[in-house]
N, CA, C and O atoms as a Tinker XYZ file with bonds, in Angstrom:
   496  protein
     1  N     64.158000   96.556000  114.010000    73     2
     2  CA    65.771000   96.065000  113.661000    64     1     3
     3  C     65.855000   96.503000  112.037000    63     2     4     5
     4  O     64.893000   96.486000  111.269000    81     3
     5  N     66.890000   96.800000  111.780000    73     3     6
     6  CA    67.398000   97.403000  110.661000    64     5     7
     7  C     68.778000   96.825000  110.553000    63     6     8     9
     8  O     69.344000   96.723000  111.641000    81     7
     9  N     69.701000   96.279000  109.134000    73     7    10
    10  CA    70.865000   95.794000  109.000000    64     9    11
    11  C     71.905000   96.857000  108.965000    63    10    12    13
    12  O     72.027000   97.279000  107.815000    81    11
    13  N     72.802000   97.516000  109.925000    73    11    14
    14  CA    73.551000   98.704000  109.783000    64    13    15
    15  C     74.812000   97.982000  110.025000    63    14    16    17
    16  O     75.019000   97.086000  110.844000    81    15
    17  N     75.840000   98.665000  108.947000    73    15    18
    18  CA    76.856000   98.421000  108.827000    64    17    19
    19  C     78.341000   98.848000  110.160000    63    18    20    21
    20  O     78.682000  100.026000  110.264000    81    19
    21  N     78.865000   98.029000  110.813000    73    19    22
    22  CA    79.572000   98.605000  111.865000    64    21    23
    23  C     80.576000   99.621000  111.605000    63    22    24    25
    24  O     81.431000   99.746000  112.482000    81    23
    25  N     80.663000  100.471000  110.454000    73    23    26
    26  CA    81.728000  100.917000  110.204000    64    25    27
    27  C     80.320000  102.480000  111.126000    63    26    28    29
    28  O     80.795000  103.430000  111.750000    81    27
    29  N     79.285000  102.361000  111.001000    73    27    30
    30  CA    78.381000  103.824000  111.419000    64    29    31
    31  C     78.379000  103.965000  113.065000    63    30    32    33
    32  O     77.862000  104.810000  113.796000    81    31
    33  N     79.036000  102.987000  113.300000    73    31    34
    34  CA    78.769000  103.167000  114.587000    64    33    35
    35  C     80.129000  102.583000  115.514000    63    34    36    37
    36  O     80.189000  102.789000  116.726000    81    35
    37  N     80.963000  101.997000  114.928000    73    35    38
    38  CA    81.982000  101.180000  115.663000    64    37    39
    39  C     83.341000  102.059000  115.108000    63    38    40    41
    40  O     83.399000  102.929000  114.240000    81    39
    41  N     84.217000  101.574000  115.816000    73    39    42
    42  CA    85.988000  101.989000  115.884000    64    41    43
    43  C     86.355000  100.389000  115.797000    63    42    44    45
    44  O     85.971000   99.399000  116.419000    81    43
    45  N     87.174000  100.587000  114.852000    73    43    46
    46  CA    88.437000   99.337000  114.518000    64    45    47
    47  C     90.268000   99.556000  114.741000    63    46    48    49
    48  O     90.949000  100.560000  114.528000    81    47
    49  N     90.534000   98.668000  115.069000    73    47    50
    50  CA    92.133000   98.695000  114.712000    64    49    51
    51  C     92.799000   97.320000  114.378000    63    50    52    53
    52  O     92.126000   96.347000  114.719000    81    51
    53  N     93.785000   97.107000  113.880000    73    51    54
    54  CA    94.077000   95.644000  113.751000    64    53    55
    55  C     95.718000   96.060000  113.312000    63    54    56    57
    56  O     96.048000   97.204000  112.998000    81    55
    57  N     96.623000   94.926000  113.361000    73    55    58
    58  CA    97.962000   94.445000  113.637000    64    57    59
    59  C     97.987000   93.151000  113.236000    63    58    60    61
    60  O     97.040000   92.440000  112.900000    81    59
    61  N     99.142000   92.901000  113.295000    73    59    62
    62  CA   100.022000   91.632000  113.338000    64    61    63
    63  C    100.797000   91.363000  114.105000    63    62    64    65
    64  O    101.527000   92.135000  114.725000    81    63
    65  N    100.745000   90.313000  114.159000    73    63    66
    66  CA   101.707000   89.265000  115.846000    64    65    67
    67  C    102.223000   88.320000  114.793000    63    66    68    69
    68  O    101.461000   87.413000  114.458000    81    67
    69  N    103.282000   88.391000  114.284000    73    67    70
    70  CA   103.696000   87.163000  113.661000    64    69    71
    71  C    102.793000   86.772000  112.035000    63    70    72    73
    72  O    102.709000   87.612000  111.140000    81    71
    73  N    102.249000   85.500000  111.936000    73    71    74
    74  CA   101.596000   85.531000  110.974000    64    73    75
    75  C    100.079000   85.248000  111.144000    63    74    76    77
    76  O     99.460000   84.529000  110.361000    81    75
    77  N     99.447000   85.944000  112.365000    73    75    78
    78  CA    98.362000   86.298000  112.934000    64    77    79
    79  C     97.903000   87.854000  113.143000    63    78    80    81
    80  O     98.634000   88.726000  113.613000    81    79
    81  N     96.400000   88.058000  112.656000    73    79    82
    82  CA    96.167000   89.290000  112.993000    64    81    83
    83  C     95.264000   89.241000  114.047000    63    82    84    85
    84  O     94.496000   88.298000  114.233000    81    83
    85  N     95.359000   90.548000  114.959000    73    83    86
    86  CA    94.390000   90.847000  115.949000    64    85    87
    87  C     93.624000   92.340000  115.422000    63    86    88    89
    88  O     94.054000   93.418000  115.012000    81    87
    89  N     92.333000   91.793000  115.663000    73    87    90
    90  CA    91.547000   92.950000  114.988000    64    89    91
    91  C     90.269000   93.352000  116.037000    63    90    92    93
    92  O     89.219000   92.733000  116.207000    81    91
    93  N     90.716000   94.569000  116.659000    73    91    94
    94  CA    89.669000   94.567000  117.687000    64    93    95
    95  C     88.904000   95.546000  117.151000    63    94    96    97
    96  O     89.339000   96.300000  116.281000    81    95
    97  N     87.255000   95.639000  117.805000    73    95    98
    98  CA    86.050000   96.430000  117.750000    64    97    99
    99  C     85.709000   97.280000  118.451000    63    98   100   101
   100  O     85.481000   96.759000  119.543000    81    99
   101  N     85.533000   98.284000  118.486000    73    99   102
   102  CA    85.053000   99.315000  119.738000    64   101   103
   103  C     83.573000   99.928000  119.458000    63   102   104   105
   104  O     83.043000  100.370000  118.439000    81   103
   105  N     83.116000   99.757000  120.861000    73   103   106
   106  CA    81.244000  100.131000  120.662000    64   105   107
   107  C     81.488000  101.542000  121.296000    63   106   108   109
   108  O     82.404000  101.626000  122.114000    81   107
   109  N     80.912000  102.423000  121.059000    73   107   110
   110  CA    80.275000  103.669000  121.838000    64   109   111
   111  C     79.576000  103.762000  123.217000    63   110   112   113
   112  O     79.753000  104.676000  124.022000    81   111
   113  N     78.942000  102.934000  123.346000    73   111   114
   114  CA    77.704000  102.519000  124.321000    64   113   115
   115  C     77.897000  101.101000  124.980000    63   114   116   117
   116  O     78.789000  100.337000  124.611000    81   115
   117  N     77.141000  100.849000  125.824000    73   115   118
   118  CA    76.848000   99.508000  126.200000    64   117   119
   119  C     75.384000   99.133000  125.829000    63   118   120   121
   120  O     74.915000   98.316000  126.622000    81   119
   121  N     74.500000   99.529000  124.792000    73   119   122
   122  CA    73.798000   98.906000  124.263000    64   121   123
   123  C     74.533000   98.329000  123.689000    63   122   124   125
   124  O     74.778000   97.164000  124.001000    81   123
   125  N     75.300000   99.099000  122.382000    73   123   126
   126  CA    75.770000   98.550000  121.139000    64   125   127
   127  C     76.848000   97.485000  121.286000    63   126   128   129
   128  O     77.081000   96.628000  120.433000    81   127
   129  N     77.684000   97.659000  122.810000    73   127   130
   130  CA    78.416000   96.529000  123.069000    64   129   131
   131  C     78.088000   95.441000  123.291000    63   130   132   133
   132  O     78.920000   94.538000  123.210000    81   131
   133  N     76.380000   95.107000  123.745000    73   131   134
   134  CA    75.748000   94.215000  123.850000    64   133   135
   135  C     75.475000   93.643000  122.303000    63   134   136   137
   136  O     75.650000   92.506000  121.865000    81   135
   137  N     75.202000   94.312000  121.931000    73   135   138
   138  CA    74.669000   93.896000  120.093000    64   137   139
   139  C     76.141000   93.105000  119.988000    63   138   140   141
   140  O     76.227000   91.877000  120.017000    81   139
   141  N     77.135000   93.892000  119.878000    73   139   142
   142  CA    78.118000   93.171000  119.507000    64   141   143
   143  C     78.642000   91.758000  119.858000    63   142   144   145
   144  O     78.857000   90.730000  119.216000    81   143
   145  N     78.733000   92.072000  120.912000    73   143   146
   146  CA    79.005000   90.770000  121.877000    64   145   147
   147  C     78.015000   89.347000  120.893000    63   146   148   149
   148  O     78.451000   88.377000  120.272000    81   147
   149  N     76.681000   89.789000  121.126000    73   147   150
   150  CA    75.719000   88.899000  120.555000    64   149   151
   151  C     75.825000   88.528000  119.263000    63   150   152   153
   152  O     75.250000   87.494000  118.922000    81   151
   153  N     76.484000   89.197000  118.411000    73   151   154
   154  CA    76.479000   89.149000  116.914000    64   153   155
   155  C     77.630000   88.967000  116.282000    63   154   156   157
   156  O     77.620000   88.413000  115.183000    81   155
   157  N     78.701000   89.358000  116.804000    73   155   158
   158  CA    79.895000   89.022000  116.409000    64   157   159
   159  C     80.489000   88.046000  116.823000    63   158   160   161
   160  O     81.190000   88.125000  117.832000    81   159
   161  N     80.332000   86.843000  116.093000    73   159   162
   162  CA    80.869000   85.862000  116.904000    64   161   163
   163  C     82.339000   85.501000  116.025000    63   162   164   165
   164  O     82.456000   85.959000  114.888000    81   163
   165  N     83.471000   84.633000  116.647000    73   163   166
   166  CA    84.133000   83.757000  115.462000    64   165   167
   167  C     84.343000   83.454000  114.584000    63   166   168   169
   168  O     85.078000   83.639000  113.614000    81   167
   169  N     83.329000   82.707000  115.087000    73   167   170
   170  CA    83.250000   82.195000  113.248000    64   169   171
   171  C     82.728000   83.138000  112.110000    63   170   172   173
   172  O     83.211000   83.168000  110.978000    81   171
   173  N     81.382000   84.124000  112.677000    73   171   174
   174  CA    80.800000   84.995000  111.718000    64   173   175
   175  C     82.308000   85.951000  111.273000    63   174   176   177
   176  O     82.652000   85.842000  110.097000    81   175
   177  N     82.969000   86.643000  111.975000    73   175   178
   178  CA    84.385000   87.210000  111.275000    64   177   179
   179  C     84.938000   86.731000  110.560000    63   178   180   181
   180  O     85.411000   87.199000  109.525000    81   179
   181  N     85.015000   85.274000  111.135000    73   179   182
   182  CA    86.069000   84.321000  110.172000    64   181   183
   183  C     85.866000   84.326000  108.639000    63   182   184   185
   184  O     86.642000   84.543000  107.708000    81   183
   185  N     84.309000   83.952000  108.712000    73   183   186
   186  CA    83.411000   83.717000  107.579000    64   185   187
   187  C     84.022000   85.440000  106.538000    63   186   188   189
   188  O     84.408000   85.631000  105.385000    81   187
   189  N     83.850000   86.134000  107.481000    73   187   190
   190  CA    83.852000   87.794000  106.695000    64   189   191
   191  C     85.297000   87.775000  105.609000    63   190   192   193
   192  O     85.403000   88.007000  104.404000    81   191
   193  N     86.525000   87.299000  106.900000    73   191   194
   194  CA    87.492000   87.397000  105.775000    64   193   195
   195  C     87.685000   86.194000  104.679000    63   194   196   197
   196  O     88.478000   86.213000  103.738000    81   195
   197  N     86.910000   85.300000  104.969000    73   195   198
   198  CA    87.286000   84.345000  103.875000    64   197   199
   199  C     88.267000   83.465000  103.730000    63   198   200   201
   200  O     88.742000   82.834000  104.674000    81   199
   201  N     88.673000   83.353000  102.424000    73   199   202
   202  CA    90.324000   82.625000  102.263000    64   201   203
   203  C     91.966000   83.402000  102.799000    63   202   204   205
   204  O     93.155000   83.096000  102.713000    81   203
   205  N     91.256000   84.399000  103.296000    73   203   206
   206  CA    92.504000   85.397000  104.012000    64   205   207
   207  C     92.782000   84.695000  105.530000    63   206   208   209
   208  O     93.913000   84.693000  106.015000    81   207
   209  N     91.578000   84.082000  106.240000    73   207   210
   210  CA    91.928000   83.436000  107.355000    64   209   211
   211  C     92.224000   81.877000  107.163000    63   210   212   213
   212  O     91.271000   81.112000  107.013000    81   211
   213  N     93.508000   81.409000  107.167000    73   211   214
   214  CA    93.532000   79.726000  107.447000    64   213   215
   215  C     93.501000   79.142000  108.522000    63   214   216   217
   216  O     93.227000   77.946000  108.423000    81   215
   217  N     93.690000   79.550000  109.612000    73   215   218
   218  CA    93.749000   79.136000  110.757000    64   217   219
   219  C     92.372000   79.157000  111.636000    63   218   220   221
   220  O     91.271000   79.338000  111.117000    81   219
   221  N     92.562000   78.961000  112.946000    73   219   222
   222  CA    91.109000   79.316000  113.911000    64   221   223
   223  C     91.279000   80.914000  114.441000    63   222   224   225
   224  O     92.297000   81.495000  114.818000    81   223
   225  N     90.024000   81.350000  114.335000    73   223   226
   226  CA    89.936000   82.512000  114.993000    64   225   227
   227  C     89.146000   82.489000  116.313000    63   226   228   229
   228  O     88.306000   81.624000  116.559000    81   227
   229  N     89.559000   83.781000  117.384000    73   227   230
   230  CA    89.354000   83.325000  118.753000    64   229   231
   231  C     88.625000   85.097000  119.241000    63   230   232   233
   232  O     89.121000   86.176000  118.918000    81   231
   233  N     87.851000   84.963000  119.750000    73   231   234
   234  CA    87.158000   86.100000  120.116000    64   233   235
   235  C     87.700000   86.195000  121.700000    63   234   236   237
   236  O     87.984000   85.178000  122.334000    81   235
   237  N     87.828000   87.802000  122.363000    73   235   238
   238  CA    87.803000   87.962000  123.799000    64   237   239
   239  C     87.280000   89.259000  123.670000    63   238   240   241
   240  O     87.461000   90.181000  122.875000    81   239
   241  N     86.394000   89.034000  124.933000    73   239   242
   242  CA    85.759000   90.219000  125.562000    64   241   243
   243  C     86.820000   91.070000  125.897000    63   242   244   245
   244  O     87.980000   90.807000  126.212000    81   243
   245  N     86.052000   92.450000  125.739000    73   243   246
   246  CA    87.094000   93.507000  126.734000    64   245   247
   247  C     85.951000   94.116000  127.262000    63   246   248   249
   248  O     85.823000   95.174000  126.645000    81   247
   249  N     84.925000   93.980000  128.203000    73   247   250
   250  CA    84.085000   95.151000  128.379000    64   249   251
   251  C     83.964000   96.306000  128.872000    63   250   252   253
   252  O     83.067000   97.143000  128.779000    81   251
   253  N     85.543000   96.283000  129.738000    73   251   254
   254  CA    85.675000   97.556000  130.242000    64   253   255
   255  C     86.029000   98.744000  129.210000    63   254   256   257
   256  O     85.929000   99.962000  129.363000    81   255
   257  N     86.453000   98.028000  128.169000    73   255   258
   258  CA    86.559000   99.038000  127.159000    64   257   259
   259  C     85.733000   98.984000  125.882000    63   258   260   261
   260  O     85.908000   99.685000  124.885000    81   259
   261  N     84.474000   97.708000  126.126000    73   259   262
   262  CA    83.437000   98.109000  124.997000    64   261   263
   263  C     83.999000   97.380000  123.907000    63   262   264   265
   264  O     83.424000   97.435000  122.821000    81   263
   265  N     85.065000   96.690000  124.041000    73   263   266
   266  CA    85.775000   95.852000  122.718000    64   265   267
   267  C     85.466000   94.011000  122.801000    63   266   268   269
   268  O     85.122000   93.125000  123.583000    81   267
   269  N     85.875000   94.255000  121.383000    73   267   270
   270  CA    85.902000   92.612000  121.385000    64   269   271
   271  C     87.361000   92.399000  120.601000    63   270   272   273
   272  O     87.650000   93.130000  119.654000    81   271
   273  N     87.819000   91.862000  120.837000    73   271   274
   274  CA    89.348000   91.060000  120.214000    64   273   275
   275  C     89.338000   90.087000  119.533000    63   274   276   277
   276  O     89.103000   89.048000  120.149000    81   275
   277  N     89.501000   90.001000  118.489000    73   275   278
   278  CA    89.432000   88.832000  117.179000    64   277   279
   279  C     90.674000   88.772000  117.306000    63   278   280   281
   280  O     91.319000   89.808000  117.465000    81   279
   281  N     91.410000   87.269000  117.254000    73   279   282
   282  CA    92.801000   86.779000  116.975000    64   281   283
   283  C     92.973000   85.658000  115.619000    63   282   284   285
   284  O     92.791000   84.441000  115.637000    81   283
   285  N     93.263000   86.271000  114.811000    73   283   286
   286  CA    92.835000   85.370000  113.501000    64   285   287
   287  C     94.386000   85.015000  112.993000    63   286   288   289
   288  O     95.324000   85.768000  112.730000    81   287
   289  N     94.236000   83.075000  112.954000    73   287   290
   290  CA    95.600000   82.888000  113.072000    64   289   291
   291  C     95.935000   82.452000  111.651000    63   290   292   293
   292  O     94.979000   82.035000  110.997000    81   291
   293  N     96.981000   82.473000  111.134000    73   291   294
   294  CA    97.537000   81.804000  109.360000    64   293   295
   295  C     96.122000   83.176000  108.279000    63   294   296   297
   296  O     95.159000   83.039000  107.524000    81   295
   297  N     96.807000   84.191000  108.830000    73   295   298
   298  CA    95.923000   85.497000  108.378000    64   297   299
   299  C     96.973000   86.191000  107.262000    63   298   300   301
   300  O     96.654000   86.989000  106.381000    81   299
   301  N     98.209000   85.702000  107.524000    73   299   302
   302  CA    99.071000   86.583000  106.649000    64   301   303
   303  C     99.864000   86.377000  105.696000    63   302   304   305
   304  O    100.478000   87.260000  105.096000    81   303
   305  N     99.916000   85.192000  105.478000    73   303   306
   306  CA   100.320000   84.490000  104.388000    64   305   307
   307  C    102.006000   84.345000  104.930000    63   306   308   309
   308  O    102.790000   84.908000  104.165000    81   307
   309  N    102.465000   83.857000  105.799000    73   307   310
   310  CA   103.599000   84.047000  106.398000    64   309   311
   311  C    103.762000   85.080000  107.285000    63   310   312   313
   312  O    104.755000   84.648000  107.870000    81   311
   313  N    103.508000   86.164000  107.833000    73   311   314
   314  CA   103.795000   87.357000  108.165000    64   313   315
   315  C    104.916000   88.044000  107.405000    63   314   316   317
   316  O    105.689000   87.684000  106.517000    81   315
   317  N    104.609000   89.786000  108.457000    73   315   318
   318  CA   105.313000   90.555000  107.574000    64   317   319
   319  C    106.410000   90.482000  106.985000    63   318   320   321
   320  O    106.736000   91.353000  106.179000    81   319
   321  N    107.254000   89.354000  107.289000    73   319   322
   322  CA   108.833000   89.722000  106.449000    64   321   323
   323  C    109.161000   88.773000  105.494000    63   322   324   325
   324  O    110.172000   88.759000  104.792000    81   323
   325  N    107.736000   87.543000  105.519000    73   323   326
   326  CA   107.679000   86.683000  104.422000    64   325   327
   327  C    106.457000   86.979000  103.654000    63   326   328   329
   328  O    106.314000   86.885000  102.435000    81   327
   329  N    106.032000   87.162000  104.089000    73   327   330
   330  CA   104.422000   87.648000  102.825000    64   329   331
   331  C    104.629000   88.662000  102.015000    63   330   332   333
   332  O    105.042000   89.759000  102.391000    81   331
   333  N    104.239000   88.232000  100.373000    73   331   334
   334  CA   104.343000   89.330000   99.415000    64   333   335
   335  C    102.977000   89.695000   99.268000    63   334   336   337
   336  O    102.614000   90.215000   98.213000    81   335
   337  N    102.099000   89.468000  100.284000    73   335   338
   338  CA   100.570000   90.394000  100.311000    64   337   339
   339  C    101.044000   92.166000  100.313000    63   338   340   341
   340  O    102.094000   92.641000  100.747000    81   339
   341  N    100.227000   92.676000   99.866000    73   339   342
   342  CA   100.177000   94.315000  100.266000    64   341   343
   343  C     99.804000   94.584000  101.360000    63   342   344   345
   344  O     99.970000   95.743000  101.739000    81   343
   345  N     99.297000   93.805000  102.072000    73   343   346
   346  CA    99.024000   94.462000  103.364000    64   345   347
   347  C     99.565000   93.160000  104.012000    63   346   348   349
   348  O     98.859000   92.168000  104.191000    81   347
   349  N    100.848000   93.245000  104.341000    73   347   350
   350  CA   101.434000   91.881000  105.286000    64   349   351
   351  C    101.444000   92.239000  106.310000    63   350   352   353
   352  O    101.868000   91.358000  107.058000    81   351
   353  N    101.162000   93.223000  106.864000    73   351   354
   354  CA   100.753000   93.665000  108.408000    64   353   355
   355  C     99.574000   93.576000  109.118000    63   354   356   357
   356  O     99.252000   93.652000  110.304000    81   355
   357  N     99.065000   93.410000  108.145000    73   355   358
   358  CA    97.575000   93.252000  108.802000    64   357   359
   359  C     96.531000   94.704000  108.826000    63   358   360   361
   360  O     95.399000   94.649000  109.308000    81   359
   361  N     96.993000   95.720000  108.351000    73   359   362
   362  CA    96.329000   97.053000  109.059000    64   361   363
   363  C     95.324000   97.124000  108.330000    63   362   364   365
   364  O     94.651000   98.073000  108.732000    81   363
   365  N     94.623000   96.400000  107.058000    73   363   366
   366  CA    93.416000   96.853000  106.264000    64   365   367
   367  C     92.050000   95.594000  107.017000    63   366   368   369
   368  O     90.878000   95.752000  106.674000    81   367
   369  N     92.410000   94.513000  107.947000    73   367   370
   370  CA    91.904000   94.349000  108.808000    64   369   371
   371  C     90.532000   94.722000  109.482000    63   370   372   373
   372  O     89.395000   94.275000  109.627000    81   371
   373  N     91.562000   96.150000  109.910000    73   371   374
   374  CA    90.516000   96.879000  110.973000    64   373   375
   375  C     89.178000   97.428000  110.125000    63   374   376   377
   376  O     87.978000   97.279000  110.357000    81   375
   377  N     89.946000   98.186000  108.948000    73   375   378
   378  CA    88.503000   98.868000  108.190000    64   377   379
   379  C     87.979000   97.635000  107.370000    63   378   380   381
   380  O     86.982000   98.098000  106.813000    81   379
   381  N     88.053000   96.817000  107.131000    73   379   382
   382  CA    87.539000   95.233000  106.766000    64   381   383
   383  C     86.427000   95.329000  107.445000    63   382   384   385
   384  O     85.301000   95.721000  107.136000    81   383
   385  N     87.060000   94.764000  108.782000    73   383   386
   386  CA    85.485000   94.560000  109.605000    64   385   387
   387  C     84.759000   95.310000  109.661000    63   386   388   389
   388  O     83.675000   94.890000  110.065000    81   387
   389  N     84.808000   96.568000  109.385000    73   387   390
   390  CA    84.148000   97.501000  109.414000    64   389   391
   391  C     82.388000   97.484000  108.177000    63   390   392   393
   392  O     81.265000   97.973000  108.062000    81   391
   393  N     83.060000   96.823000  107.750000    73   391   394
   394  CA    81.858000   96.263000  106.175000    64   393   395
   395  C     80.882000   95.385000  106.662000    63   394   396   397
   396  O     79.872000   95.084000  106.026000    81   395
   397  N     81.246000   94.850000  108.096000    73   395   398
   398  CA    80.260000   94.146000  108.276000    64   397   399
   399  C     79.250000   94.347000  108.686000    63   398   400   401
   400  O     79.343000   95.362000  109.377000    81   399
   401  N     77.431000   93.667000  108.688000    73   399   402
   402  CA    76.195000   94.416000  109.267000    64   401   403
   403  C     75.771000   93.635000  110.345000    63   402   404   405
   404  O     75.852000   92.413000  110.466000    81   403
   405  N     75.330000   94.427000  111.083000    73   403   406
   406  CA    74.546000   94.188000  112.114000    64   405   407
   407  C     73.346000   94.406000  112.468000    63   406   408   409
   408  O     73.165000   95.619000  112.362000    81   407
   409  N     71.923000   93.624000  113.029000    73   407   410
   410  CA    70.837000   93.903000  113.290000    64   409   411
   411  C     70.809000   95.062000  114.779000    63   410   412   413
   412  O     71.246000   94.733000  115.882000    81   411
   413  N     70.155000   96.511000  114.438000    73   411   414
   414  CA    70.008000   96.904000  115.297000    64   413   415
   415  C     68.723000   98.106000  115.532000    63   414   416   417
   416  O     68.505000   99.046000  114.767000    81   415
   417  N     68.012000   97.809000  116.713000    73   415   418
   418  CA    66.910000   98.409000  116.850000    64   417   419
   419  C     66.654000   99.826000  116.088000    63   418   420   421
   420  O     67.698000  100.477000  116.130000    81   419
   421  N     65.668000  100.489000  115.440000    73   419   422
   422  CA    66.164000  101.616000  114.529000    64   421   423
   423  C     66.047000  102.650000  115.719000    63   422   424   425
   424  O     66.618000  103.732000  115.578000    81   423
   425  N     65.454000  102.432000  116.701000    73   423   426
   426  CA    65.659000  103.923000  117.691000    64   425   427
   427  C     67.194000  104.014000  118.258000    63   426   428   429
   428  O     67.463000  105.007000  118.934000    81   427
   429  N     68.160000  103.092000  118.038000    73   427   430
   430  CA    69.319000  102.858000  118.395000    64   429   431
   431  C     69.956000  103.112000  117.390000    63   430   432   433
   432  O     71.164000  103.182000  117.615000    81   431
   433  N     69.571000  103.341000  116.019000    73   431   434
   434  CA    70.485000  103.588000  114.741000    64   433   435
   435  C     70.237000  105.043000  114.810000    63   434   436   437
   436  O     71.268000  105.707000  114.709000    81   435
   437  N     69.069000  105.762000  114.966000    73   435   438
   438  CA    69.029000  107.239000  115.355000    64   437   439
   439  C     70.230000  108.007000  115.657000    63   438   440   441
   440  O     70.803000  108.970000  115.148000    81   439
   441  N     70.437000  107.142000  116.797000    73   439   442
   442  CA    71.110000  108.260000  117.361000    64   441   443
   443  C     73.274000  107.979000  116.953000    63   442   444   445
   444  O     74.364000  108.438000  117.296000    81   443
   445  N     72.922000  107.367000  116.420000    73   443   446
   446  CA    74.201000  107.060000  115.440000    64   445   447
   447  C     74.134000  107.471000  113.511000    63   446   448   449
   448  O     74.989000  107.232000  112.658000    81   447
   449  N     73.204000  107.933000  113.412000    73   447   450
   450  CA    72.691000  108.606000  112.011000    64   449   451
   451  C     74.286000  108.757000  111.413000    63   450   452   453
   452  O     74.785000  108.014000  110.568000    81   451
   453  N     74.857000  109.755000  111.986000    73   451   454
   454  CA    76.207000  110.388000  111.199000    64   453   455
   455  C     77.278000  109.646000  111.473000    63   454   456   457
   456  O     78.325000  110.170000  111.094000    81   455
   457  N     77.393000  108.581000  112.013000    73   455   458
   458  CA    78.761000  107.879000  112.158000    64   457   459
   459  C     79.127000  108.174000  113.485000    63   458   460   461
   460  O     78.532000  109.108000  114.023000    81   459
   461  N     80.152000  107.450000  114.240000    73   459   462
   462  CA    80.423000  107.596000  115.673000    64   461   463
   463  C     80.560000  108.503000  115.991000    63   462   464   465
   464  O     80.131000  108.813000  117.102000    81   463
   465  N     81.371000  109.613000  115.029000    73   463   466
   466  CA    81.932000  111.009000  115.642000    64   465   467
   467  C     80.680000  112.166000  115.207000    63   466   468   469
   468  O     80.838000  113.368000  115.419000    81   467
   469  N     79.677000  111.713000  114.697000    73   467   470
   470  CA    78.575000  112.533000  114.406000    64   469   471
   471  C     78.366000  113.688000  115.677000    63   470   472   473
   472  O     78.623000  114.863000  115.415000    81   471
   473  N     77.913000  113.333000  116.993000    73   471   474
   474  CA    78.268000  114.205000  117.631000    64   473   475
   475  C     79.235000  115.047000  118.248000    63   474   476   477
   476  O     79.053000  115.704000  119.273000    81   475
   477  N     80.425000  114.981000  117.467000    73   475   478
   478  CA    81.720000  115.824000  117.822000    64   477   479
   479  C     81.651000  116.497000  116.380000    63   478   480   481
   480  O     82.786000  116.520000  115.903000    81   479
   481  N     80.922000  116.925000  115.720000    73   479   482
   482  CA    80.801000  117.765000  114.565000    64   481   483
   483  C     81.693000  116.614000  113.225000    63   482   484   485
   484  O     82.296000  117.146000  112.292000    81   483
   485  N     81.653000  115.720000  113.306000    73   483   486
   486  CA    82.235000  114.882000  112.312000    64   485   487
   487  C     83.942000  114.690000  112.418000    63   486   488   489
   488  O     84.633000  115.439000  113.109000    81   487
   489  N     84.480000  113.579000  111.627000    73   487   490
   490  CA    85.941000  113.344000  111.334000    64   489   491
   491  C     86.399000  114.858000  110.292000    63   490   492   493
   492  O     85.441000  115.220000  109.609000    81   491
   493  N     87.470000  115.585000  110.138000    73   491   494
   494  CA    87.516000  116.896000  109.577000    64   493   495
   495  C     89.503000  116.157000  109.544000    63   494   496
   496  O     90.413000  116.852000  109.093000    81   495
């Protein structure tokens, strides 16, 4: 097993719902989705964002999309029109979650050595 950052094999998106951020993480295949389900708990994601998330964190599994959706309450210091944060709409939470690392088998990591788009020639 090796510790690998999510950015090497996942995609993510995030956005605001008032003072709440939702962050979705997408796995490219069932093997990696199962690893995400096991490793990415709501508590782990909340801890990753530290003081940014003041309320509870919830996780929703979306297996038909191989996605986990995290709802992080109290994460925007009041929300889009009230917050003076640089990221008052929560758009940076998606890229930030991809910094998390998870243990994956080396054999699986070899398939995604170049990132999630490697097999398509990378992002241009």
